[in-house]
N, CA and C atoms as an extended XYZ file, in Angstrom:
594
Properties=species:S:1:pos:R:3:atomname:S:1:resname:S:1:resid:I:1 pbc="F F F"
N        70.543       27.226      -74.661 N   UNK     1
C        71.873       27.535      -75.154 CA  UNK     1
C        72.152       26.593      -76.518 C   UNK     1
N        72.604       27.263      -77.249 N   UNK     2
C        72.891       26.411      -78.707 CA  UNK     2
C        73.553       25.144      -78.324 C   UNK     2
N        73.091       24.122      -78.851 N   UNK     3
C        73.617       22.774      -78.671 CA  UNK     3
C        75.274       22.423      -79.096 C   UNK     3
N        75.677       23.412      -80.053 N   UNK     4
C        77.014       23.050      -80.103 CA  UNK     4
C        78.003       24.016      -78.998 C   UNK     4
N        77.591       24.845      -78.104 N   UNK     5
C        78.229       25.511      -77.461 CA  UNK     5
C        78.261       24.490      -75.950 C   UNK     5
N        79.332       23.854      -75.924 N   UNK     6
C        79.695       22.752      -74.857 CA  UNK     6
C        81.071       22.621      -74.602 C   UNK     6
N        81.392       22.294      -73.360 N   UNK     7
C        82.889       22.162      -72.815 CA  UNK     7
C        83.736       21.490      -73.947 C   UNK     7
N        84.833       22.019      -74.170 N   UNK     8
C        85.808       21.585      -75.279 CA  UNK     8
C        85.577       22.287      -76.612 C   UNK     8
N        84.777       23.017      -76.792 N   UNK     9
C        84.529       23.766      -77.991 CA  UNK     9
C        85.063       25.351      -77.924 C   UNK     9
N        84.968       25.986      -79.024 N   UNK    10
C        85.348       27.230      -79.004 CA  UNK    10
C        84.190       28.242      -78.424 C   UNK    10
N        84.423       28.930      -77.539 N   UNK    11
C        83.326       30.236      -77.339 CA  UNK    11
C        83.426       31.145      -78.506 C   UNK    11
N        82.270       31.763      -78.961 N   UNK    12
C        82.415       32.899      -80.244 CA  UNK    12
C        83.086       33.953      -79.572 C   UNK    12
N        83.736       34.588      -80.611 N   UNK    13
C        84.576       35.785      -80.151 CA  UNK    13
C        83.885       37.042      -80.488 C   UNK    13
N        82.880       37.151      -79.637 N   UNK    14
C        82.004       38.270      -79.845 CA  UNK    14
C        82.851       39.811      -79.780 C   UNK    14
N        82.391       40.673      -80.403 N   UNK    15
C        82.919       42.147      -80.448 CA  UNK    15
C        81.545       43.083      -80.064 C   UNK    15
N        81.915       43.495      -78.980 N   UNK    16
C        80.606       44.530      -78.393 CA  UNK    16
C        81.446       45.770      -77.847 C   UNK    16
N        80.616       46.657      -77.412 N   UNK    17
C        81.129       48.034      -76.956 CA  UNK    17
C        81.059       47.799      -75.343 C   UNK    17
N        82.161       48.199      -74.751 N   UNK    18
C        82.364       48.241      -73.184 CA  UNK    18
C        81.950       49.524      -72.779 C   UNK    18
N        82.061       49.630      -71.415 N   UNK    19
C        81.663       50.713      -70.685 CA  UNK    19
C        82.196       52.111      -71.120 C   UNK    19
N        83.241       52.120      -71.728 N   UNK    20
C        84.014       53.428      -72.407 CA  UNK    20
C        83.541       53.581      -73.832 C   UNK    20
N        82.729       52.890      -74.195 N   UNK    21
C        82.078       52.985      -75.742 CA  UNK    21
C        83.286       52.638      -76.603 C   UNK    21
N        84.239       51.736      -76.147 N   UNK    22
C        85.321       51.081      -77.143 CA  UNK    22
C        84.572       49.976      -77.492 C   UNK    22
N        85.029       49.316      -78.440 N   UNK    23
C        84.561       47.932      -79.157 CA  UNK    23
C        85.681       47.175      -78.692 C   UNK    23
N        85.213       45.803      -78.162 N   UNK    24
C        86.331       45.034      -77.684 CA  UNK    24
C        85.688       43.674      -77.980 C   UNK    24
N        86.910       42.860      -78.478 N   UNK    25
C        86.806       41.302      -78.747 CA  UNK    25
C        87.126       40.632      -77.532 C   UNK    25
N        86.136       39.566      -77.270 N   UNK    26
C        86.511       38.603      -76.020 CA  UNK    26
C        87.895       38.142      -76.050 C   UNK    26
N        88.447       37.726      -77.365 N   UNK    27
C        89.836       37.372      -77.331 CA  UNK    27
C        90.872       38.409      -77.120 C   UNK    27
N        90.620       39.651      -77.209 N   UNK    28
C        91.389       40.639      -76.868 CA  UNK    28
C        91.297       40.935      -75.393 C   UNK    28
N        90.251       40.784      -74.629 N   UNK    29
C        90.014       40.760      -73.400 CA  UNK    29
C        90.726       39.721      -72.401 C   UNK    29
N        90.655       38.401      -73.287 N   UNK    30
C        91.282       37.196      -72.556 CA  UNK    30
C        92.640       37.324      -72.663 C   UNK    30
N        93.365       37.766      -73.598 N   UNK    31
C        94.666       37.590      -73.835 CA  UNK    31
C        95.056       35.926      -73.660 C   UNK    31
N        96.015       35.707      -73.165 N   UNK    32
C        96.426       34.407      -72.896 CA  UNK    32
C        96.079       33.700      -71.450 C   UNK    32
N        95.081       34.251      -70.940 N   UNK    33
C        94.843       33.845      -69.554 CA  UNK    33
C        93.451       33.247      -69.566 C   UNK    33
N        93.221       32.403      -68.424 N   UNK    34
C        91.721       31.792      -68.221 CA  UNK    34
C        90.799       33.039      -67.982 C   UNK    34
N        89.539       32.789      -68.206 N   UNK    35
C        88.562       34.010      -68.274 CA  UNK    35
C        87.112       33.443      -67.840 C   UNK    35
N        86.546       34.189      -67.138 N   UNK    36
C        84.924       33.978      -66.902 CA  UNK    36
C        84.104       34.965      -67.507 C   UNK    36
N        83.277       34.574      -68.307 N   UNK    37
C        82.242       35.274      -69.110 CA  UNK    37
C        80.935       35.175      -68.343 C   UNK    37
N        80.218       36.469      -67.717 N   UNK    38
C        78.961       36.424      -67.156 CA  UNK    38
C        78.182       36.872      -68.065 C   UNK    38
N        76.941       36.065      -68.509 N   UNK    39
C        75.892       36.687      -69.397 CA  UNK    39
C        74.969       36.975      -68.468 C   UNK    39
N        74.594       38.184      -68.320 N   UNK    40
C        73.749       38.893      -67.340 CA  UNK    40
C        72.367       39.328      -67.915 C   UNK    40
N        71.279       39.159      -67.120 N   UNK    41
C        70.095       40.100      -67.337 CA  UNK    41
C        70.469       41.463      -67.443 C   UNK    41
N        71.075       41.955      -66.437 N   UNK    42
C        71.125       43.458      -66.574 CA  UNK    42
C        71.114       44.125      -65.129 C   UNK    42
N        71.465       45.280      -65.097 N   UNK    43
C        71.393       46.140      -63.798 CA  UNK    43
C        70.032       45.993      -63.245 C   UNK    43
N        68.823       45.826      -63.861 N   UNK    44
C        67.591       45.707      -63.143 CA  UNK    44
C        67.269       44.488      -62.477 C   UNK    44
N        68.046       43.533      -62.386 N   UNK    45
C        67.896       42.368      -61.948 CA  UNK    45
C        68.563       42.239      -60.451 C   UNK    45
N        67.845       41.978      -59.278 N   UNK    46
C        68.516       42.053      -57.930 CA  UNK    46
C        69.492       40.493      -57.780 C   UNK    46
N        69.084       39.508      -58.566 N   UNK    47
C        69.849       38.326      -58.560 CA  UNK    47
C        71.203       38.466      -59.193 C   UNK    47
N        71.232       39.336      -60.274 N   UNK    48
C        72.698       39.753      -60.805 CA  UNK    48
C        73.370       40.387      -60.210 C   UNK    48
N        72.610       41.382      -59.371 N   UNK    49
C        73.339       42.426      -58.368 CA  UNK    49
C        74.101       41.502      -57.370 C   UNK    49
N        73.374       40.675      -56.648 N   UNK    50
C        73.761       39.692      -55.750 CA  UNK    50
C        74.991       39.161      -56.208 C   UNK    50
N        74.828       38.499      -57.349 N   UNK    51
C        75.967       37.512      -57.952 CA  UNK    51
C        77.122       38.409      -57.943 C   UNK    51
N        77.077       39.848      -58.407 N   UNK    52
C        78.177       40.793      -58.663 CA  UNK    52
C        78.878       41.107      -57.355 C   UNK    52
N        78.173       41.143      -56.126 N   UNK    53
C        78.867       41.247      -54.748 CA  UNK    53
C        79.727       40.122      -54.600 C   UNK    53
N        79.619       38.879      -54.812 N   UNK    54
C        80.471       37.799      -54.870 CA  UNK    54
C        81.665       37.844      -55.788 C   UNK    54
N        81.175       38.305      -56.904 N   UNK    55
C        82.245       38.513      -58.083 CA  UNK    55
C        83.322       39.461      -57.640 C   UNK    55
N        82.851       40.657      -57.019 N   UNK    56
C        84.034       41.747      -56.498 CA  UNK    56
C        85.025       41.109      -56.048 C   UNK    56
N        84.751       40.392      -54.855 N   UNK    57
C        85.743       39.823      -54.083 CA  UNK    57
C        86.518       38.791      -54.681 C   UNK    57
N        85.969       38.041      -55.709 N   UNK    58
C        86.692       37.185      -56.522 CA  UNK    58
C        87.676       37.659      -57.424 C   UNK    58
N        87.029       38.961      -57.913 N   UNK    59
C        87.932       39.551      -58.914 CA  UNK    59
C        89.152       39.901      -58.393 C   UNK    59
N        89.229       40.309      -57.115 N   UNK    60
C        90.500       40.783      -56.704 CA  UNK    60
C        91.463       39.601      -56.746 C   UNK    60
N        91.057       38.291      -56.244 N   UNK    61
C        91.859       37.289      -56.274 CA  UNK    61
C        92.075       36.935      -57.962 C   UNK    61
N        91.308       37.077      -58.748 N   UNK    62
C        91.482       36.687      -60.210 CA  UNK    62
C        92.566       37.429      -60.588 C   UNK    62
N        92.665       38.679      -60.166 N   UNK    63
C        93.790       39.724      -60.913 CA  UNK    63
C        95.097       39.125      -60.334 C   UNK    63
N        95.211       38.815      -59.411 N   UNK    64
C        96.659       38.393      -58.962 CA  UNK    64
C        96.880       37.042      -59.185 C   UNK    64
N        95.953       36.209      -59.861 N   UNK    65
C        96.070       34.856      -60.188 CA  UNK    65
C        96.161       34.928      -61.860 C   UNK    65
N        96.164       36.057      -62.295 N   UNK    66
C        96.190       36.281      -63.904 CA  UNK    66
C        94.996       35.581      -64.568 C   UNK    66
N        93.931       35.733      -64.200 N   UNK    67
C        92.504       35.458      -65.076 CA  UNK    67
C        91.801       36.729      -65.067 C   UNK    67
N        90.802       36.497      -66.192 N   UNK    68
C        89.945       37.550      -66.622 CA  UNK    68
C        88.658       37.409      -66.187 C   UNK    68
N        87.834       38.599      -66.265 N   UNK    69
C        86.504       38.585      -65.904 CA  UNK    69
C        85.884       39.564      -66.679 C   UNK    69
N        84.710       39.187      -67.392 N   UNK    70
C        83.968       40.111      -68.398 CA  UNK    70
C        82.478       39.899      -68.005 C   UNK    70
N        81.493       40.779      -68.122 N   UNK    71
C        80.238       40.801      -67.935 CA  UNK    71
C        79.538       41.252      -69.300 C   UNK    71
N        78.670       40.527      -69.692 N   UNK    72
C        77.904       40.972      -71.151 CA  UNK    72
C        76.401       40.841      -70.508 C   UNK    72
N        75.705       42.311      -70.941 N   UNK    73
C        74.409       42.224      -70.590 CA  UNK    73
C        73.726       42.798      -71.780 C   UNK    73
N        72.340       42.717      -71.752 N   UNK    74
C        71.441       43.390      -72.862 CA  UNK    74
C        71.206       44.957      -72.539 C   UNK    74
N        71.833       45.564      -71.484 N   UNK    75
C        71.585       46.936      -71.030 CA  UNK    75
C        72.243       47.841      -72.331 C   UNK    75
N        71.544       48.864      -72.304 N   UNK    76
C        72.027       50.128      -73.297 CA  UNK    76
C        73.602       50.515      -72.692 C   UNK    76
N        74.256       51.258      -73.476 N   UNK    77
C        75.466       51.707      -73.040 CA  UNK    77
C        75.285       52.540      -71.656 C   UNK    77
N        74.469       53.477      -71.554 N   UNK    78
C        74.127       54.202      -70.358 CA  UNK    78
C        73.824       53.149      -68.990 C   UNK    78
N        73.079       52.270      -69.396 N   UNK    79
C        72.558       51.348      -68.348 CA  UNK    79
C        73.896       50.409      -67.948 C   UNK    79
N        74.667       49.957      -68.887 N   UNK    80
C        75.814       49.233      -68.598 CA  UNK    80
C        76.763       49.994      -67.574 C   UNK    80
N        76.906       51.323      -67.896 N   UNK    81
C        77.759       52.235      -67.079 CA  UNK    81
C        77.136       52.440      -65.705 C   UNK    81
N        75.914       52.671      -65.441 N   UNK    82
C        75.208       52.558      -64.396 CA  UNK    82
C        75.255       51.255      -63.404 C   UNK    82
N        75.201       50.020      -64.151 N   UNK    83
C        75.157       48.830      -63.594 CA  UNK    83
C        76.531       48.637      -62.943 C   UNK    83
N        77.424       48.783      -63.967 N   UNK    84
C        78.886       48.602      -63.476 CA  UNK    84
C        79.537       49.443      -62.254 C   UNK    84
N        79.052       50.725      -62.235 N   UNK    85
C        79.118       51.624      -61.159 CA  UNK    85
C        78.428       51.314      -59.952 C   UNK    85
N        77.162       50.924      -60.148 N   UNK    86
C        76.330       50.880      -59.144 CA  UNK    86
C        76.788       49.602      -58.353 C   UNK    86
N        77.224       48.338      -58.784 N   UNK    87
C        77.780       47.320      -58.026 CA  UNK    87
C        79.199       47.592      -57.616 C   UNK    87
N        79.952       48.387      -58.184 N   UNK    88
C        81.257       48.740      -57.666 CA  UNK    88
C        82.336       47.748      -58.418 C   UNK    88
N        82.093       47.410      -59.749 N   UNK    89
C        82.870       46.430      -60.520 CA  UNK    89
C        84.001       47.166      -61.028 C   UNK    89
N        85.136       46.589      -61.189 N   UNK    90
C        86.359       47.247      -61.928 CA  UNK    90
C        86.560       46.147      -63.233 C   UNK    90
N        85.844       45.366      -63.768 N   UNK    91
C        86.273       44.615      -64.679 CA  UNK    91
C        85.400       45.121      -66.067 C   UNK    91
N        85.670       44.744      -67.228 N   UNK    92
C        84.721       45.156      -68.450 CA  UNK    92
C        83.446       44.628      -68.400 C   UNK    92
N        82.395       45.596      -68.621 N   UNK    93
C        81.281       45.381      -68.926 CA  UNK    93
C        81.020       45.554      -70.244 C   UNK    93
N        80.396       44.577      -71.144 N   UNK    94
C        79.831       44.840      -72.499 CA  UNK    94
C        78.597       45.117      -72.583 C   UNK    94
N        78.123       45.938      -73.531 N   UNK    95
C        76.699       46.186      -73.951 CA  UNK    95
C        76.445       45.450      -75.205 C   UNK    95
N        75.248       44.600      -75.046 N   UNK    96
C        74.571       43.644      -75.985 CA  UNK    96
C        73.218       44.228      -76.292 C   UNK    96
N        73.048       45.591      -76.319 N   UNK    97
C        71.691       46.026      -76.669 CA  UNK    97
C        71.084       45.478      -77.902 C   UNK    97
N        71.672       45.335      -78.846 N   UNK    98
C        71.207       44.647      -80.088 CA  UNK    98
C        71.137       43.230      -80.006 C   UNK    98
N        71.126       42.660      -78.844 N   UNK    99
C        70.951       41.108      -78.662 CA  UNK    99
C        71.671       40.149      -79.391 C   UNK    99
N        72.710       40.527      -79.921 N   UNK   100
C        73.442       39.868      -80.890 CA  UNK   100
C        73.961       38.451      -80.093 C   UNK   100
N        74.508       38.487      -78.973 N   UNK   101
C        74.863       37.149      -78.080 CA  UNK   101
C        73.481       36.646      -77.821 C   UNK   101
N        72.546       37.237      -77.331 N   UNK   102
C        71.381       36.512      -76.807 CA  UNK   102
C        70.716       35.799      -77.986 C   UNK   102
N        70.490       36.168      -79.260 N   UNK   103
C        70.316       35.658      -80.256 CA  UNK   103
C        71.052       34.347      -80.958 C   UNK   103
N        72.344       34.914      -80.992 N   UNK   104
C        73.311       33.688      -81.408 CA  UNK   104
C        73.494       32.599      -80.735 C   UNK   104
N        73.224       32.701      -79.388 N   UNK   105
C        73.344       31.703      -78.339 CA  UNK   105
C        72.077       30.997      -78.063 C   UNK   105
N        71.093       31.754      -78.470 N   UNK   106
C        69.736       31.117      -78.444 CA  UNK   106
C        69.439       31.043      -77.090 C   UNK   106
N        69.594       32.119      -76.101 N   UNK   107
C        69.412       32.316      -74.734 CA  UNK   107
C        68.491       33.535      -74.262 C   UNK   107
N        67.426       33.677      -75.490 N   UNK   108
C        66.408       34.768      -74.913 CA  UNK   108
C        65.555       34.262      -73.965 C   UNK   108
N        65.469       35.126      -72.931 N   UNK   109
C        64.794       34.701      -71.747 CA  UNK   109
C        62.978       34.957      -71.994 C   UNK   109
N        62.398       34.167      -72.581 N   UNK   110
C        61.054       34.367      -73.108 CA  UNK   110
C        60.174       34.787      -72.026 C   UNK   110
N        60.485       34.489      -70.773 N   UNK   111
C        59.620       34.583      -69.912 CA  UNK   111
C        59.615       35.902      -69.321 C   UNK   111
N        60.550       36.686      -69.888 N   UNK   112
C        60.645       38.425      -69.369 CA  UNK   112
C        60.358       39.011      -70.779 C   UNK   112
N        59.174       39.373      -71.164 N   UNK   113
C        59.098       40.141      -72.418 CA  UNK   113
C        59.198       41.516      -72.309 C   UNK   113
N        59.052       41.994      -71.103 N   UNK   114
C        59.255       43.256      -70.725 CA  UNK   114
C        60.679       43.881      -70.894 C   UNK   114
N        61.739       43.193      -70.265 N   UNK   115
C        63.119       43.317      -70.402 CA  UNK   115
C        63.967       42.839      -71.646 C   UNK   115
N        63.373       41.695      -72.068 N   UNK   116
C        63.915       40.809      -73.308 CA  UNK   116
C        65.534       40.687      -73.065 C   UNK   116
N        65.783       40.038      -71.761 N   UNK   117
C        67.211       39.850      -71.278 CA  UNK   117
C        67.702       38.356      -71.885 C   UNK   117
N        68.868       38.113      -71.529 N   UNK   118
C        69.519       36.778      -71.810 CA  UNK   118
C        69.088       35.973      -70.713 C   UNK   118
N        69.016       34.735      -70.884 N   UNK   119
C        68.889       33.723      -69.689 CA  UNK   119
C        70.402       33.882      -69.078 C   UNK   119
N        70.439       34.071      -67.662 N   UNK   120
C        71.987       34.231      -67.184 CA  UNK   120
C        72.564       33.005      -67.498 C   UNK   120
N        73.972       33.032      -67.735 N   UNK   121
C        74.695       31.798      -67.869 CA  UNK   121
C        76.132       32.364      -67.321 C   UNK   121
N        76.849       31.644      -66.597 N   UNK   122
C        78.490       31.782      -66.327 CA  UNK   122
C        79.304       30.715      -67.204 C   UNK   122
N        80.183       31.301      -67.998 N   UNK   123
C        81.004       30.254      -68.851 CA  UNK   123
C        82.325       30.690      -68.251 C   UNK   123
N        82.985       29.353      -68.128 N   UNK   124
C        84.483       29.567      -67.686 CA  UNK   124
C        85.366       29.119      -69.027 C   UNK   124
N        86.177       30.005      -69.369 N   UNK   125
C        87.213       29.611      -70.597 CA  UNK   125
C        88.360       29.415      -70.186 C   UNK   125
N        88.924       28.398      -70.841 N   UNK   126
C        90.268       28.232      -71.054 CA  UNK   126
C        91.076       29.006      -71.804 C   UNK   126
N        92.334       29.683      -71.953 N   UNK   127
C        93.073       30.483      -73.179 CA  UNK   127
C        92.273       29.860      -74.439 C   UNK   127
N        92.216       30.863      -75.450 N   UNK   128
C        91.742       30.481      -76.849 CA  UNK   128
C        90.335       30.320      -76.748 C   UNK   128
N        89.541       30.881      -75.820 N   UNK   129
C        88.225       30.942      -75.695 CA  UNK   129
C        87.534       29.496      -75.697 C   UNK   129
N        88.202       28.477      -75.203 N   UNK   130
C        87.973       27.106      -75.287 CA  UNK   130
C        87.054       26.972      -73.780 C   UNK   130
N        85.868       26.333      -74.142 N   UNK   131
C        84.872       26.273      -73.127 CA  UNK   131
C        85.343       25.050      -71.916 C   UNK   131
N        85.317       25.479      -70.773 N   UNK   132
C        85.629       24.506      -69.696 CA  UNK   132
C        84.473       24.184      -69.245 C   UNK   132
N        83.493       25.184      -68.677 N   UNK   133
C        82.181       24.806      -67.950 CA  UNK   133
C        81.231       25.811      -68.239 C   UNK   133
N        80.108       25.382      -68.376 N   UNK   134
C        78.917       26.423      -68.536 CA  UNK   134
C        77.917       26.011      -67.312 C   UNK   134
N        77.707       27.170      -66.618 N   UNK   135
C        76.474       27.268      -65.638 CA  UNK   135
C        75.230       28.243      -66.198 C   UNK   135
N        73.928       27.548      -66.032 N   UNK   136
C        72.956       28.027      -66.274 CA  UNK   136
C        72.180       28.670      -65.074 C   UNK   136
N        71.887       30.042      -65.011 N   UNK   137
C        71.440       30.660      -63.797 CA  UNK   137
C        70.201       31.358      -63.831 C   UNK   137
N        69.205       30.737      -64.577 N   UNK   138
C        67.876       31.016      -64.453 CA  UNK   138
C        67.217       31.321      -63.113 C   UNK   138
N        67.413       30.041      -62.632 N   UNK   139
C        67.252       30.253      -61.111 CA  UNK   139
C        68.737       30.444      -60.489 C   UNK   139
N        68.567       31.232      -59.479 N   UNK   140
C        69.790       31.579      -58.746 CA  UNK   140
C        70.872       30.618      -58.328 C   UNK   140
N        70.404       29.510      -57.615 N   UNK   141
C        71.042       28.692      -57.200 CA  UNK   141
C        71.569       27.685      -58.367 C   UNK   141
N        71.284       27.993      -59.626 N   UNK   142
C        71.800       27.371      -60.651 CA  UNK   142
C        73.433       28.161      -60.991 C   UNK   142
N        73.638       29.141      -60.447 N   UNK   143
C        74.671       29.820      -60.724 CA  UNK   143
C        75.624       29.352      -59.806 C   UNK   143
N        77.108       29.529      -60.230 N   UNK   144
C        78.119       28.907      -59.666 CA  UNK   144
C        78.377       29.746      -58.415 C   UNK   144
N        78.733       29.192      -57.157 N   UNK   145
C        79.463       29.865      -56.076 CA  UNK   145
C        80.584       30.173      -56.383 C   UNK   145
N        81.117       31.322      -55.557 N   UNK   146
C        82.523       31.759      -55.804 CA  UNK   146
C        83.651       30.593      -55.734 C   UNK   146
N        83.141       29.738      -54.844 N   UNK   147
C        84.153       28.643      -54.578 CA  UNK   147
C        84.301       27.492      -55.825 C   UNK   147
N        82.973       27.472      -56.224 N   UNK   148
C        82.959       26.539      -57.592 CA  UNK   148
C        83.948       27.238      -58.609 C   UNK   148
N        83.791       28.562      -58.735 N   UNK   149
C        84.474       29.355      -59.818 CA  UNK   149
C        86.185       29.222      -59.490 C   UNK   149
N        86.452       29.428      -58.258 N   UNK   150
C        87.744       29.148      -57.875 CA  UNK   150
C        88.240       27.796      -58.074 C   UNK   150
N        87.486       26.766      -57.958 N   UNK   151
C        88.063       25.391      -58.343 CA  UNK   151
C        87.927       25.272      -59.762 C   UNK   151
N        87.224       25.939      -60.605 N   UNK   152
C        87.343       25.841      -62.080 CA  UNK   152
C        88.443       26.527      -62.460 C   UNK   152
N        88.920       27.781      -61.967 N   UNK   153
C        89.784       28.493      -62.164 CA  UNK   153
C        91.139       27.723      -61.781 C   UNK   153
N        91.135       27.039      -60.969 N   UNK   154
C        92.341       26.169      -60.436 CA  UNK   154
C        92.651       25.105      -61.385 C   UNK   154
N        91.596       24.488      -61.834 N   UNK   155
C        91.673       23.420      -62.906 CA  UNK   155
C        92.107       23.877      -64.201 C   UNK   155
N        91.554       25.105      -64.628 N   UNK   156
C        92.168       25.754      -66.071 CA  UNK   156
C        93.381       26.034      -65.771 C   UNK   156
N        93.853       26.699      -64.817 N   UNK   157
C        95.206       27.331      -64.485 CA  UNK   157
C        96.076       26.039      -64.765 C   UNK   157
N        95.772       25.030      -63.840 N   UNK   158
C        96.772       23.811      -63.816 CA  UNK   158
C        96.980       23.421      -65.195 C   UNK   158
N        95.854       23.259      -65.947 N   UNK   159
C        96.162       22.821      -67.450 CA  UNK   159
C        96.909       23.734      -68.401 C   UNK   159
N        96.941       24.886      -68.141 N   UNK   160
C        97.313       25.928      -69.141 CA  UNK   160
C        98.766       26.355      -68.629 C   UNK   160
N        98.904       26.289      -67.272 N   UNK   161
C       100.316       26.935      -66.889 CA  UNK   161
C       101.334       25.758      -66.983 C   UNK   161
N       102.246       25.719      -67.797 N   UNK   162
C       103.286       24.713      -67.847 CA  UNK   162
C       104.088       24.675      -66.586 C   UNK   162
N       104.236       25.751      -65.988 N   UNK   163
C       104.954       25.949      -64.562 CA  UNK   163
C       103.888       25.717      -63.303 C   UNK   163
N       103.047       25.179      -63.387 N   UNK   164
C       101.901       24.975      -62.273 CA  UNK   164
C       102.656       24.742      -60.992 C   UNK   164
N       103.442       23.667      -61.283 N   UNK   165
C       104.447       23.228      -60.179 CA  UNK   165
C       105.954       23.099      -60.263 C   UNK   165
N       106.405       24.424      -59.912 N   UNK   166
C       107.715       24.520      -60.157 CA  UNK   166
C       108.804       23.579      -59.234 C   UNK   166
N       108.101       22.870      -58.340 N   UNK   167
C       109.004       22.279      -57.440 CA  UNK   167
C       109.604       20.875      -58.012 C   UNK   167
N       109.016       20.608      -59.195 N   UNK   168
C       109.509       19.201      -59.692 CA  UNK   168
C       110.989       19.265      -60.169 C   UNK   168
N       111.570       18.197      -60.165 N   UNK   169
C       112.817       18.469      -60.492 CA  UNK   169
C       113.247       18.747      -62.091 C   UNK   169
N       112.165       18.383      -63.063 N   UNK   170
C       112.076       18.688      -64.247 CA  UNK   170
C       112.145       20.355      -64.530 C   UNK   170
N       111.221       20.826      -63.682 N   UNK   171
C       110.951       22.278      -63.804 CA  UNK   171
C       112.294       23.026      -63.332 C   UNK   171
N       112.868       22.602      -62.041 N   UNK   172
C       114.227       23.249      -61.767 CA  UNK   172
C       115.300       22.919      -62.597 C   UNK   172
N       115.336       21.781      -63.108 N   UNK   173
C       116.485       21.708      -64.376 CA  UNK   173
C       116.104       22.547      -65.383 C   UNK   173
N       114.999       22.750      -65.772 N   UNK   174
C       114.732       23.663      -67.020 CA  UNK   174
C       115.125       24.943      -66.696 C   UNK   174
N       114.829       25.430      -65.677 N   UNK   175
C       115.212       26.830      -65.090 CA  UNK   175
C       116.746       27.058      -65.089 C   UNK   175
N       117.394       26.171      -64.503 N   UNK   176
C       118.902       25.981      -64.372 CA  UNK   176
C       119.454       26.065      -65.716 C   UNK   176
N       118.910       25.435      -66.687 N   UNK   177
C       119.273       25.336      -68.118 CA  UNK   177
C       118.957       26.694      -68.772 C   UNK   177
N       118.128       27.521      -68.248 N   UNK   178
C       117.858       28.854      -68.996 CA  UNK   178
C       116.460       28.563      -70.060 C   UNK   178
N       115.762       27.527      -69.693 N   UNK   179
C       114.577       27.306      -70.610 CA  UNK   179
C       113.444       28.082      -70.250 C   UNK   179
N       113.499       29.250      -70.139 N   UNK   180
C       112.574       30.168      -69.705 CA  UNK   180
C       111.164       30.063      -70.464 C   UNK   180
N       111.210       29.388      -71.606 N   UNK   181
C       110.015       29.418      -72.276 CA  UNK   181
C       108.988       28.345      -71.369 C   UNK   181
N       109.318       27.707      -70.696 N   UNK   182
C       108.249       26.892      -70.068 CA  UNK   182
C       107.858       27.498      -68.870 C   UNK   182
N       108.132       28.925      -68.455 N   UNK   183
C       107.831       29.833      -67.339 CA  UNK   183
C       107.122       30.932      -67.658 C   UNK   183
N       105.927       31.216      -66.959 N   UNK   184
C       105.165       32.429      -67.048 CA  UNK   184
C       105.920       33.625      -66.656 C   UNK   184
N       105.920       34.796      -67.179 N   UNK   185
C       105.309       35.116      -68.417 CA  UNK   185
C       106.364       35.005      -69.660 C   UNK   185
N       107.317       34.525      -69.359 N   UNK   186
C       108.381       34.174      -70.489 CA  UNK   186
C       107.957       33.303      -71.596 C   UNK   186
N       107.342       32.489      -71.375 N   UNK   187
C       107.131       31.221      -72.391 CA  UNK   187
C       106.131       31.375      -73.388 C   UNK   187
N       106.066       30.203      -74.017 N   UNK   188
C       104.972       29.969      -74.966 CA  UNK   188
C       103.778       29.994      -74.332 C   UNK   188
N       102.666       30.563      -74.937 N   UNK   189
C       101.510       30.402      -74.231 CA  UNK   189
C       100.669       29.265      -74.459 C   UNK   189
N        99.695       28.901      -73.848 N   UNK   190
C        98.952       27.629      -73.899 CA  UNK   190
C        97.977       27.859      -75.382 C   UNK   190
N        97.620       29.176      -75.617 N   UNK   191
C        97.054       29.376      -76.782 CA  UNK   191
C        97.971       28.950      -77.947 C   UNK   191
N        99.111       29.368      -77.895 N   UNK   192
C        99.756       29.090      -79.055 CA  UNK   192
C       100.255       27.624      -79.318 C   UNK   192
N       100.315       26.992      -77.968 N   UNK   193
C       100.325       25.465      -78.292 CA  UNK   193
C        99.009       24.873      -78.869 C   UNK   193
N        97.804       25.217      -78.371 N   UNK   194
C        96.651       24.781      -78.917 CA  UNK   194
C        96.538       25.079      -80.411 C   UNK   194
N        96.845       26.181      -80.820 N   UNK   195
C        96.774       26.622      -82.250 CA  UNK   195
C        97.534       25.593      -83.222 C   UNK   195
N        98.915       25.336      -82.560 N   UNK   196
C        99.813       24.478      -83.334 CA  UNK   196
C        99.328       23.059      -83.510 C   UNK   196
N        98.556       22.732      -82.553 N   UNK   197
C        97.824       21.258      -82.635 CA  UNK   197
C        96.830       21.223      -83.576 C   UNK   197
N        96.042       22.291      -83.729 N   UNK   198
C        94.832       22.375      -84.787 CA  UNK   198
C        95.302       21.928      -86.140 C   UNK   198
């Protein structure tokens, strides 16, 4: 992984083709929510398929927790569709058949010249594509467990949701005063706040 891709910095806003052949930017897919980006070897890899079995259940929790999930692989568009359908996923899968992400992040898996995939990583992002944590999954147990990802999403959500604890006297008073800008989804986003501080 490129040495400037570290927690606290902004992850590149890649624009790639999704499973519907639509060009999508990561920032568009993220919106104002926490997001997990899975950099995947591809549908040929049994380790990636096993990881997705766990992500399917976690994704259901992420949807009700207002978090996003995206998978990027070096598969072609057809392979991307087969991969997504084959594992039963319902989140966006992006095709990087041109190896743009792989080359830019310097994560070519040079030990597999046949497939020329990315070294698998999982990147947890705060709103604004700010990197919270990076996991390297070349070895399967280097990949995060679903519980580790839940804890990461808890930490990110707590940081970016002003109304994380609405039981405090301050939050109750703010609501009574009609200051809905402090409450999701009415108010200012974490991304807006960060951009103003830059």
